[in-house]
C-alpha positions in Angstrom: -2.7 2.1 -2.9 -2.9 0.1 -6.2 -0.5 0.6 -9.0 2.3 -1.2 -10.8 4.7 -0.5 -7.9 2.3 -1.3 -5.1 4.1 -2.8 -2.1 7.6 -1.9 -3.3 10.2 0.2 -1.5 11.9 2.7 -3.9 14.9 4.9 -3.3 15.0 7.9 -5.6 17.8 10.4 -5.7 17.4 14.0 -6.7 13.6 14.3 -6.0 13.8 18.0 -5.5 13.3 18.9 -9.2 13.4 17.7 -12.8 13.5 14.1 -13.6 14.2 13.0 -10.0 11.1 14.8 -8.8 9.0 13.4 -11.7 10.2 9.8 -10.8 9.6 10.2 -7.1 6.1 11.4 -7.4 5.2 9.0 -10.2 6.5 6.0 -8.2 4.6 7.1 -5.1 1.4 7.5 -7.2 2.0 3.9 -8.5 1.9 2.6 -4.9 5.6 2.5 -3.9 6.9 3.7 -0.6 9.5 6.3 -1.7 12.5 7.4 0.2 14.5 10.1 -1.5 17.6 12.1 -0.8 18.3 15.7 -2.0 21.1 18.1 -1.5 18.9 21.1 -1.3 16.8 21.0 1.9 14.2 23.5 0.7 13.6 21.4 -2.5 13.3 18.3 -0.4 10.7 19.9 1.8 8.8 21.2 -1.2 8.6 17.8 -2.8 7.5 16.2 0.5 4.8 18.8 0.9 3.5 18.2 -2.6 3.4 14.4 -2.0 1.7 14.9 1.4 -1.0 17.0 -0.2 -1.8 14.0 -2.5 -1.6 11.5 0.4 1.5 9.8 -1.0 4.0 7.8 0.9 7.1 9.9 0.0 9.9 11.0 2.4 12.9 13.1 1.3 16.1 13.4 3.3 17.6 16.8 2.7 21.2 17.9 2.9 22.7 14.7 1.4 25.7 15.3 -1.0 26.0 12.1 -3.0 29.5 13.0 -4.2 30.7 12.5 -0.6 31.1 8.9 0.5 30.3 9.8 4.1 27.0 11.4 3.1 26.1 8.3 1.0 26.9 6.0 4.0 24.8 8.3 6.3 21.8 8.1 3.9 22.1 4.4 3.4 22.1 3.9 7.2 18.9 6.0 7.4 17.2 3.9 4.8 18.3 0.7 6.6 16.9 2.1 9.8 13.5 2.3 8.2 13.1 -0.7 5.8 14.5 -4.2 5.5 14.8 -4.2 1.7 15.0 -1.9 -1.3 13.1 -3.1 -4.4 14.0 -0.1 -6.7 16.8 2.3 -6.9 16.5 5.3 -9.3 19.7 7.3 -9.5 18.3 10.5 -10.9 20.5 13.0 -9.0 23.3 14.7 -11.0 25.2 17.9 -10.9 24.9 20.4 -13.7 27.6 19.2 -16.2 30.3 21.6 -17.3 29.7 22.7 -20.9 33.1 23.4 -22.3 35.2 22.5 -25.3 38.1 20.1 -24.8 40.6 22.9 -25.7 39.2 25.1 -23.0 38.4 22.5 -20.4 39.9 22.8 -16.9 40.6 19.4 -15.4 39.8 20.4 -11.8 36.8 22.6 -12.4 35.2 21.0 -15.4 36.3 17.4 -16.0 36.5 16.1 -12.4 33.3 17.5 -11.0 31.3 16.3 -14.0 32.6 12.8 -13.8 32.2 12.7 -10.0 28.7 14.1 -10.3 27.6 11.7 -13.0 29.5 8.4 -12.3 30.6 8.4 -8.7 27.2 9.2 -7.3 25.8 6.1 -9.1 28.5 3.7 -8.0 28.7 4.9 -4.4 24.9 4.5 -3.7 24.6 1.2 -5.6 27.4 -0.2 -3.4 25.9 1.2 -0.2 22.4 -0.1 -0.8 23.5 -3.5 -2.3 22.7 -5.5 0.9 19.2 -4.1 1.0 18.6 -4.9 -2.7 19.9 -8.4 -2.1 17.3 -8.7 0.7 14.6 -7.8 -1.8 15.4 -10.8 -4.0 13.9 -9.0 -7.0 15.4 -5.5 -7.1 15.8 -3.1 -10.0 18.3 -0.3 -10.5 17.6 2.5 -13.0 20.6 4.7 -13.9 20.6 7.6 -16.4 22.6 7.8 -19.5 22.0 10.3 -22.2 22.0 10.5 -26.0 25.3 12.2 -25.3 26.8 8.8 -24.5 26.6 7.9 -28.2 26.3 11.3 -30.0 28.7 14.3 -29.9 27.2 17.8 -30.0 27.7 20.5 -32.6 25.9 23.0 -30.2 27.6 22.6 -26.8 31.1 21.6 -25.7 30.2 18.3 -23.9 33.3 16.3 -23.6 33.1 15.7 -19.8 29.3 15.0 -20.0 29.7 12.6 -23.0 32.4 10.7 -21.1 30.4 10.6 -17.8 27.2 9.2 -19.4 29.1 6.6 -21.5 30.7 5.5 -18.2 27.3 5.2 -16.6 26.1 2.9 -19.4 29.2 0.8 -19.1 29.1 0.4 -15.3 25.4 -0.4 -15.4 26.0 -3.3 -17.8 28.6 -4.6 -15.3 26.2 -4.2 -12.4 23.6 -6.1 -14.4 26.0 -9.0 -14.9 27.0 -9.1 -11.3 23.5 -8.6 -9.9 21.5 -10.8 -12.2 22.3 -14.1 -10.4 21.5 -12.4 -7.1 18.1 -11.0 -8.1 19.2 -7.5 -9.0 18.5 -6.0 -12.4 20.1 -2.9 -13.7 19.2 -0.8 -16.8 19.8 2.7 -18.1 17.5 5.3 -19.6 18.9 7.7 -22.1 16.7 10.8 -22.1 16.7 13.3 -24.9 16.4 16.9 -24.1 13.9 17.1 -21.2 12.4 20.3 -20.0 13.9 20.7 -16.5 15.6 23.5 -14.6 19.0 22.0 -15.5 18.4 22.1 -19.3 17.0 25.6 -18.9 20.1 26.7 -17.1 22.1 25.3 -20.0 20.2 27.5 -22.4 18.5 24.6 -24.3 14.9 25.6 -23.9 14.7 28.9 -25.7 15.2 30.5 -29.1 17.3 29.1 -31.9 18.8 26.4 -29.7 15.4 25.0 -29.0 14.3 25.1 -32.6 17.5 23.4 -33.7 16.9 20.6 -31.2 13.3 20.2 -32.2 14.3 19.9 -35.9 16.1 16.6 -35.0 13.1 15.0 -33.4 10.5 12.7 -34.9 8.1 13.8 -32.1 8.1 17.6 -32.3 8.3 18.5 -28.6 10.9 18.4 -25.9 10.5 15.7 -23.3 8.9 16.1 -19.9 10.0 14.5 -16.6 6.9 12.3 -16.7 8.0 10.7 -19.9 11.1 9.5 -18.2 9.3 8.5 -15.0 6.9 6.2 -16.8 9.8 4.3 -18.4 11.5 4.1 -15.0 8.4 2.7 -13.4 8.1 0.0 -16.1 11.7 -1.0 -15.5 11.1 -1.3 -11.8 7.9 -3.2 -12.2 7.3 -6.9 -12.3 6.5 -6.5 -16.0 10.2 -5.9 -16.7 11.4 -8.9 -14.8 13.4 -10.2 -17.8 14.9 -6.8 -18.8 18.5 -6.2 -17.6 21.6 -4.7 -19.0 19.6 -2.6 -21.4 19.8 1.0 -22.4 16.4 2.5 -23.4 16.3 5.8 -25.4 13.4 8.1 -24.4 14.3 10.9 -26.7 11.6 11.7 -29.2 13.5 9.9 -31.9 16.7 12.0 -31.6 19.0 8.9 -31.9 16.9 7.4 -34.7 18.4 9.7 -37.3 
């Protein structure tokens, strides 16, 4: 299959829904062999079936909890059993962040699971797949920040989420510095408000909240998973061979004002 990712092996996490699903399908449509992992086995099977109906090379391993080091190691071993290199890693999986004020935040139930679900799952899988990315000689990592890494919210209590995404930006810069001489690039994408099940569950897609969000945008619509997927595909393509350590806002202009 032709496409900007033809001949590449891509690992995409969280392909069962939202941004992860959009990236996995788009990468496969652009010619990559995609291996994904997903916590929910039913969502994994549904994405696989959709890809199969299109004739795409996309496999999803279900039942993988990326917050558990043993599950990360098990998934990495499965990848290594199938391919000799990984050319692209898209860390799109994340838990639903806890939306709470600092005053009301519970350390064990709000802060810790948000940081683990946004930071640890990136670092653990990057470490586990590092040897396969070294074998590529020209690998690209895409991690996900957020406009919340640089902007506080007047609408939601987002302390844990802001901290988690700022940490992802910081560690990605470090990965870029360490990986660059070895042929591994690393960048972050900072999505704005994207229409996904997760943002719907947070109450961001309806009513007054939606209108307030739209009022801040230069492009008067919320983002879609395919908006993010196309940016991720560029960053993992040969066209972005000189791009590393960068954070790219895909947010409809939210951070421009």
